[in-house]
C-alpha positions in Angstrom: -83.4 33.3 -188.4 -84.0 32.9 -192.1 -83.4 29.5 -194.1 -81.0 30.4 -196.8 -79.9 28.5 -200.2 -76.3 29.0 -201.3 -76.2 27.3 -205.0 -73.4 27.1 -207.9 -74.8 27.0 -211.2 -73.3 26.4 -214.4 -73.8 29.0 -217.9 -76.8 26.1 -218.6 -78.4 26.6 -215.2 -77.7 23.0 -213.8 -77.1 23.3 -210.0 -73.3 21.8 -210.3 -73.2 22.9 -206.0 -74.9 23.4 -202.7 -73.0 25.0 -200.8 -75.7 26.0 -198.0 -79.3 24.9 -196.9 -80.3 26.0 -193.6 -80.9 28.8 -190.9 -79.1 31.1 -190.2 -79.2 34.2 -187.5 -78.0 38.0 -189.2 -74.4 38.5 -189.8 -72.4 38.3 -192.4 -70.6 34.6 -193.0 -68.1 33.7 -195.6 -68.5 30.1 -197.7 -65.9 28.2 -199.8 -66.7 26.6 -202.5 -64.0 23.7 -202.8 -63.8 23.5 -206.6 -61.6 21.1 -207.4 -63.0 18.6 -209.9 -65.0 21.2 -212.0 -63.2 22.6 -215.2 -62.6 26.4 -215.8 -65.2 28.7 -216.9 -68.0 31.0 -215.9 -69.9 30.4 -213.0 -73.2 32.0 -211.0 -73.1 31.9 -207.1 -77.2 32.3 -206.2 -78.5 33.2 -202.8 -81.6 33.4 -202.1 -83.7 33.2 -198.6 -86.9 31.0 -198.0 -89.5 34.3 -197.5 -88.4 35.2 -201.7 -87.1 38.8 -199.6 -83.4 38.4 -200.7 -82.5 37.0 -204.4 -78.7 37.6 -205.2 -76.6 36.2 -208.2 -73.5 37.0 -209.0 -70.8 35.4 -212.3 -67.5 34.4 -211.2 -64.9 32.7 -213.0 -62.8 30.2 -212.5 -59.4 29.9 -214.2 -57.0 27.7 -213.1 
């Protein structure tokens, strides 16, 4: 099991939503960001583990 953190950031680097903060076994997962109340624009989604072996960041565009 790994402790995983999955967060959404605005373009200024502020965390606007934390989707996941917990322990998970290996395998595929799907998570949904409920973006109601957020303005259209560019956001960054970061997934990292507690051990520092994984740190992924992706740019996403929210279109209304």
